[in-house]
C-alpha positions as CSV (number, residue, x, y, z in Angstrom):
1,M,-57.2,-11.5,22.9
2,A,-54.0,-9.9,24.2
3,S,-53.4,-6.5,23.9
4,H,-49.9,-5.4,23.4
5,S,-48.3,-2.0,23.3
6,A,-46.5,-0.4,20.5
7,S,-43.2,-0.7,22.6
8,S,-43.6,-4.3,22.9
9,V,-44.3,-4.8,19.2
10,F,-41.5,-2.9,17.7
11,R,-38.8,-3.8,20.5
12,R,-35.5,-5.2,18.7
13,P,-35.6,-8.6,19.4
14,T,-32.4,-9.5,21.6
15,F,-30.6,-12.3,19.2
16,R,-27.6,-12.0,21.6
17,R,-29.2,-12.7,24.9
18,Q,-31.1,-15.7,23.2
19,M,-28.3,-17.4,21.4
20,P,-26.8,-20.1,23.7
21,R,-23.3,-19.4,25.1
22,S,-21.9,-22.0,23.3
23,D,-23.4,-20.9,20.0
24,R,-22.0,-17.6,20.0
25,R,-18.7,-18.8,20.5
26,R,-19.0,-20.9,17.8
27,R,-20.3,-18.2,15.5
28,R,-17.3,-16.2,16.8
29,T,-14.7,-18.3,16.0
30,A,-16.4,-19.4,12.2
31,C,-16.3,-15.6,11.9
32,L,-12.0,-15.5,12.6
33,V,-12.0,-18.4,10.8
34,L,-13.3,-16.8,7.6
35,L,-11.6,-13.4,8.2
36,A,-8.1,-15.6,8.2
37,L,-8.8,-17.2,5.0
38,V,-9.9,-13.8,3.5
39,G,-6.3,-12.8,4.8
40,L,-4.7,-15.6,2.9
41,R,-6.3,-14.9,-0.3
42,I,-6.0,-11.5,-0.7
43,G,-2.2,-11.7,0.9
44,A,-3.0,-9.6,3.6
45,K,0.8,-8.9,4.7
46,E,2.3,-6.5,7.9
47,V,6.3,-5.8,8.0
48,D,8.3,-4.8,10.8
49,S,10.4,-1.5,10.3
50,F,12.0,-1.5,13.7
51,T,13.6,-4.9,14.6
52,H,16.5,-5.0,12.1
53,R,16.3,-1.6,10.6
54,Y,19.8,-0.6,11.1
55,E,21.3,-3.4,10.0
56,I,19.2,-3.7,6.7
57,L,19.8,0.2,5.5
58,A,23.5,-0.9,6.6
59,L,23.7,-4.0,4.2
60,P,26.7,-4.0,1.7
61,A,25.9,-3.3,-2.0
62,G,24.7,-6.5,-4.1
63,E,25.1,-6.6,-7.8
64,F,22.9,-5.3,-10.6
65,A,23.9,-5.2,-14.7
66,G,27.3,-5.8,-13.4
67,R,27.5,-3.0,-11.1
68,P,27.3,-2.4,-7.3
69,L,23.6,-1.3,-6.2
70,T,21.5,-0.7,-2.6
71,D,18.9,0.7,-3.5
72,F,16.2,-2.0,-4.8
73,A,14.2,1.0,-7.4
74,P,16.4,0.3,-9.8
75,V,16.2,-3.2,-10.1
76,L,12.2,-3.1,-10.0
77,D,12.2,-0.1,-12.5
78,A,14.1,-2.2,-15.0
79,R,11.6,-5.3,-14.3
80,V,8.2,-3.0,-14.7
81,N,9.2,-1.3,-18.2
82,R,10.2,-4.6,-19.8
83,I,7.0,-6.1,-18.5
84,V,5.7,-2.5,-19.9
85,A,6.9,-3.5,-23.3
86,D,6.0,-6.6,-23.6
87,V,2.0,-6.1,-22.7
88,L,2.2,-3.1,-25.5
89,A,3.7,-5.6,-28.3
90,R,1.0,-8.2,-27.7
91,R,-1.8,-5.4,-27.3
92,N,-0.4,-4.2,-30.9
93,A,-0.1,-7.7,-32.2
94,E,-4.1,-8.2,-31.2
95,N,-5.3,-4.8,-32.7
96,R,-3.2,-5.3,-36.3
97,R,-5.2,-8.7,-36.3
98,A,-8.3,-7.5,-35.5
99,G,-7.9,-4.3,-37.6
100,R,-8.5,-2.3,-34.7
101,S,-7.4,1.2,-33.3
102,C,-5.9,1.9,-30.1
103,D,-7.7,4.6,-30.0
104,S,-11.2,3.4,-28.7
105,R,-12.5,2.5,-25.3
106,R,-12.5,-1.0,-25.7
107,A,-8.4,-0.8,-26.9
108,R,-8.0,1.5,-23.8
109,K,-9.8,-0.9,-21.4
110,R,-7.7,-4.1,-22.6
111,L,-4.5,-2.2,-22.2
112,F,-5.4,-1.6,-18.0
113,T,-7.0,-4.8,-18.3
114,K,-3.7,-6.7,-19.4
115,L,-1.5,-4.4,-17.5
116,R,-2.6,-5.1,-14.1
117,H,-2.8,-8.5,-14.5
118,A,1.2,-8.5,-15.1
119,L,2.0,-6.2,-12.7
120,G,-0.7,-6.6,-9.9
121,G,-1.7,-9.7,-10.4
122,P,-5.6,-10.3,-11.6
123,L,-8.3,-9.4,-9.0
124,I,-7.1,-10.0,-5.6
125,V,-4.4,-12.5,-6.7
126,T,-1.2,-11.0,-6.0
127,R,1.3,-13.4,-7.3
128,N,2.8,-11.5,-10.5
129,R,5.5,-11.3,-12.9
130,L,7.6,-8.9,-10.6
131,R,7.7,-11.2,-7.7
132,P,11.2,-12.9,-9.5
133,A,12.9,-9.7,-9.2
134,I,11.6,-9.5,-5.2
135,N,12.7,-12.9,-4.4
136,R,16.3,-12.6,-6.0
137,H,17.1,-9.6,-4.8
138,P,20.5,-10.2,-2.3
139,N,19.4,-8.2,0.3
140,R,16.1,-9.0,0.5
141,V,15.2,-9.1,4.2
142,K,12.4,-10.8,5.5
143,I,11.6,-10.7,9.9
144,P,9.6,-13.9,10.7
145,L,6.7,-12.8,12.9
146,R,7.7,-14.6,16.2
147,R,10.6,-12.2,16.7
148,S,8.8,-9.1,14.8
149,V,7.5,-6.1,17.1
150,Y,3.9,-7.8,16.3
151,R,4.2,-11.1,18.0
152,D,2.4,-10.0,21.0
153,F,-1.0,-9.4,19.4
154,P,-3.9,-11.1,20.7
155,P,-4.6,-14.5,18.5
156,W,-7.7,-14.2,18.5
157,R,-8.6,-10.5,17.3
158,S,-5.3,-10.4,14.9
159,P,-6.5,-13.3,12.5
160,T,-4.3,-13.3,10.0
161,L,-1.2,-12.9,11.7
162,A,-1.9,-15.2,14.4
163,L,-3.6,-18.3,12.2
164,V,-2.5,-17.8,8.5
165,S,0.7,-17.8,9.7
166,R,1.0,-21.2,10.5
167,V,0.1,-21.7,6.6
168,R,2.4,-19.7,5.2
169,D,4.6,-16.9,6.3
170,V,2.9,-13.2,6.6
171,M,5.6,-11.1,7.1
172,A,6.5,-8.6,3.9
173,D,9.9,-8.4,2.5
174,A,11.8,-4.9,3.4
175,F,14.3,-3.7,1.0
176,R,16.4,-0.1,1.2
177,F,15.3,2.2,-1.4
178,D,17.3,5.4,-1.8
179,L,15.2,8.8,-2.3
180,E,16.8,11.9,-3.4
181,L,15.8,14.4,-1.1
182,V,16.2,18.5,-1.7
183,G,16.5,20.0,1.9
184,E,18.2,23.4,2.7
185,S,21.8,23.8,4.1
186,A,23.3,27.3,4.6
187,G,20.7,28.9,3.0
188,S,21.0,27.1,-0.3
189,L,18.9,23.7,-1.7
190,V,21.0,20.4,-1.2
191,R,20.2,17.3,-2.8
192,R,20.8,14.2,-0.1
193,R,20.3,10.6,-1.1
194,T,18.2,9.2,2.1
195,P,17.8,5.7,2.9
196,V,14.3,4.3,3.7
197,L,12.8,1.0,4.5
198,V,10.0,0.0,2.0
199,S,8.1,-3.4,2.4
200,S,7.3,-5.6,-0.7
201,D,3.8,-5.3,0.2
202,K,3.9,-1.7,-0.8
203,I,4.5,-3.1,-4.3
204,T,1.5,-4.8,-4.2
205,H,-0.6,-1.9,-3.2
206,F,1.1,0.1,-5.4
207,F,0.1,-1.5,-8.7
208,N,-2.8,-3.4,-7.5
209,R,-4.5,-1.8,-4.7
210,S,-4.5,1.1,-6.4
211,Q,-6.6,0.3,-9.4
212,R,-9.7,0.2,-7.0
213,L,-9.0,4.0,-6.6
214,F,-8.3,5.1,-9.9
215,D,-11.6,3.1,-11.2
216,R,-13.7,5.4,-8.4
217,L,-11.8,8.2,-9.2
218,G,-13.8,9.4,-12.2
219,A,-13.1,12.5,-13.7
220,G,-10.8,13.5,-11.0
221,R,-12.8,16.4,-9.7
222,P,-12.0,17.5,-5.7
223,A,-15.7,15.5,-4.8
224,D,-14.6,12.5,-6.4
225,L,-11.1,12.4,-4.9
226,D,-12.4,13.3,-1.5
227,R,-14.8,10.1,-1.9
228,V,-11.4,8.0,-2.6
229,L,-9.5,9.1,-0.5
230,A,-12.4,8.1,2.2
231,Y,-12.7,4.8,0.3
232,N,-9.2,4.1,0.6
233,Q,-9.3,4.4,4.4
234,H,-12.0,2.1,4.6
235,L,-10.1,-0.5,2.6
236,E,-7.4,-0.4,5.1
237,A,-9.6,-0.5,8.3
238,S,-11.2,-3.2,6.6
239,I,-10.1,-6.4,5.3
240,W,-6.5,-5.0,3.9
241,G,-5.0,-4.0,7.7
242,T,-6.9,-3.5,10.8
243,R,-9.5,-6.0,10.7
244,T,-7.9,-8.6,9.9
245,T,-4.1,-8.0,11.1
246,G,-4.8,-5.6,13.6
247,V,-2.2,-2.9,12.1
248,G,-3.8,-0.1,10.3
249,A,-0.2,1.3,7.9
250,W,-0.5,4.8,6.9
251,G,2.1,3.7,4.6
252,D,-0.6,1.5,2.6
253,L,-2.4,4.8,2.2
254,V,0.2,6.4,1.1
255,A,1.6,3.4,-1.6
256,N,-2.5,3.3,-2.8
257,F,-2.5,6.8,-3.5
258,Q,0.9,7.2,-5.7
259,G,-0.4,3.6,-7.4
260,M,-3.7,5.3,-8.1
261,R,-1.6,8.2,-9.8
262,F,0.9,5.8,-11.5
263,W,-2.2,4.6,-13.2
264,I,-3.4,7.9,-14.2
265,H,-0.2,8.5,-16.0
266,L,-0.7,5.9,-17.9
267,L,-2.3,7.5,-20.4
268,G,-3.4,10.5,-19.3
269,V,-7.0,9.5,-19.4
270,D,-9.5,7.3,-17.9
271,V,-11.0,4.1,-20.2
272,V,-13.5,6.3,-21.9
273,G,-10.8,8.7,-23.1
274,R,-11.6,11.5,-20.4
275,P,-8.8,13.5,-19.2
276,V,-7.7,12.8,-15.3
277,P,-5.7,15.5,-14.0
278,D,-2.9,14.6,-11.4
279,P,-4.0,15.1,-7.7
280,L,-0.6,16.8,-6.7
281,A,-0.3,18.8,-9.7
282,G,0.2,22.4,-8.9
283,P,-1.7,24.8,-11.1
284,G,-1.8,25.2,-14.5
285,E,-0.1,21.4,-14.3
286,E,-2.9,19.6,-14.4
287,A,-2.4,18.0,-17.6
288,V,-0.1,14.7,-17.6
289,E,2.5,13.5,-19.5
290,P,1.6,9.7,-20.4
291,L,3.7,6.7,-19.7
292,V,1.9,5.4,-23.2
293,R,0.4,7.2,-26.4
294,C,-1.7,6.1,-29.1
295,T,0.3,6.7,-32.4
296,A,-0.7,5.2,-35.8
297,R,1.8,2.2,-35.3
298,G,-0.2,1.2,-32.1
299,W,0.8,1.8,-28.4
300,E,4.3,3.5,-27.9
301,Q,5.8,3.8,-25.1
302,A,6.6,7.8,-24.4
303,R,8.7,7.3,-21.3
304,E,9.9,4.8,-18.8
305,L,8.6,4.3,-15.6
306,T,10.5,5.9,-12.7
307,L,9.5,4.3,-9.2
308,G,11.5,7.2,-7.5
309,S,9.2,9.6,-8.8
310,Y,6.5,8.0,-6.6
311,L,8.7,6.9,-3.8
312,D,8.6,9.0,-0.7
313,P,9.6,8.7,2.8
314,A,5.7,8.3,3.6
315,W,5.8,4.8,2.2
316,D,8.3,3.9,5.4
317,E,6.1,2.5,8.0
318,G,8.9,3.4,10.7
319,L,8.7,6.9,9.6
320,N,4.5,7.4,8.8
321,C,3.3,5.4,11.8
322,S,0.6,2.7,12.0
323,D,-2.5,3.0,13.7
324,Y,-3.4,0.1,16.0
325,R,-6.7,-1.7,16.7
326,D,-7.7,-1.5,19.7
327,P,-5.2,-0.1,23.4
328,D,-3.7,-3.9,23.5
329,F,-2.5,-4.0,20.3
330,L,-0.9,-0.7,20.6
331,A,0.4,-2.1,24.3
332,A,1.8,-5.0,22.9
333,F,3.7,-2.9,20.3
334,E,4.9,0.0,22.2
335,R,6.3,-2.9,24.8
336,R,8.5,-4.5,21.9
337,I,9.6,-1.2,21.1
338,A,10.7,-0.6,24.3
339,E,12.9,-3.3,24.7
340,L,14.5,-3.1,21.2
341,N,15.7,0.2,22.6
342,R,17.1,-1.6,26.3
343,N,18.7,-4.2,24.5
344,D,20.7,-2.7,21.7
345,P,24.2,-2.8,22.2
346,H,24.8,0.3,20.3
347,G,22.1,2.3,22.7
348,R,20.7,3.4,18.9
349,F,17.1,4.6,19.3
350,Y,14.2,2.7,18.1
351,G,10.4,4.6,18.0
352,C,7.9,6.2,15.6
353,P,8.7,8.4,13.8
354,M,12.4,7.2,13.4
355,D,13.0,10.6,12.0
356,P,9.8,12.9,12.6
357,D,11.7,16.0,10.3
358,L,11.6,13.9,7.7
359,I,8.0,12.7,8.0
360,R,6.8,16.2,8.3
361,R,8.5,17.4,4.9
362,A,7.4,14.9,3.3
363,A,3.6,15.7,4.6
364,E,4.4,18.9,2.7
365,R,4.4,17.4,-0.7
366,Y,0.8,16.0,0.0
367,G,-0.6,19.3,0.7
368,A,-4.2,19.2,1.7
369,Y,-4.4,15.5,1.6
370,A,-2.1,15.0,4.0
371,D,-4.2,14.4,6.7
372,R,-5.7,11.5,4.6
373,L,-2.3,10.0,4.2
374,I,0.2,10.8,6.5
375,N,0.1,10.1,10.3
376,L,2.0,12.8,12.1
377,E,1.0,11.7,15.7
378,G,3.0,8.6,15.9
379,P,1.5,5.2,16.8
380,R,-2.1,5.4,18.4
381,V,-5.2,3.4,18.4
382,Y,-7.5,3.3,15.4
383,R,-9.6,6.3,14.8
384,P,-12.7,6.3,12.4
385,I,-12.5,7.7,8.7
386,L,-12.4,11.3,9.0
387,P,-15.4,13.1,7.9
388,S,-15.7,14.2,4.0
389,R,-14.6,17.9,3.8
């Protein structure tokens, strides 16, 4: 019997070298098609926050509730609060028929589930009851892929943008949101209304993707939150961004994080009934003032949702710059940005961040979590997830 050395017995199989080139090509093609189908199913989208940025922020006011309006936040606030009121009424009617109190794990779980379906869509389906408000807004702007700064991405390494775009539009709508920011001028604090560009996919992240973070938050201890932030980055680096579109959007990370805060604020407790602190609350402010309370009459909305309390400049991908899958993707993006600067008839600046001071001030809001949510370095090649503290 021939003898075999230990190294030959336990040598790692070289499947790649043994596989014929045609088989490797077919396997690679199958993987790309699978990624494209996943992107189609989960609704992975990107937004061009540069090409028509100045024009979008200067659009004339549309009409809402009989008055002129440029800001999209009040439109969403009104729609979301109507949906919440409707879901609460339905849950109260169901609890009365079943003779149940709202103060139970089952009732809380049922409420979370129904609100998630109404606001964020069941599981990974992104069509929901907020979509009509987005579709009917007069200042809704969509920049098609063929005219966007992403149009030169290598097609076989960006399957969602390149392949899914042949089936349906993969670019998100862009809207103007007016934020009231406090700044200092001549030694005194001044409130300024600052317009930013936020895309419709951020609303999906806020109400939908954020559910995964809230479910993993547990009691909200620092270790739990650190683990959730790492998971948040993992989502964006995989099928929700870098892997399928070539763009790792830090703005998506912020929208997910702020959406997690919304689910914390909804009841102030998790499904089990444990209090969950707000991660951005200051010392002594950890207790949450819930949006919805359980009373003797059932679920009641204690206060209305105001999206402006969660929005900030870090949602804007023109300020909170994205990562790109590899140097080829980054170079393709930078070439188109350079073209915008050359061809703008008014000599306006295009680049990321569009306003460095604004994104630096936004980072201050997040304190110790800023390095997991804000990119202050500008466009760059994707880096692995930051290690846990």
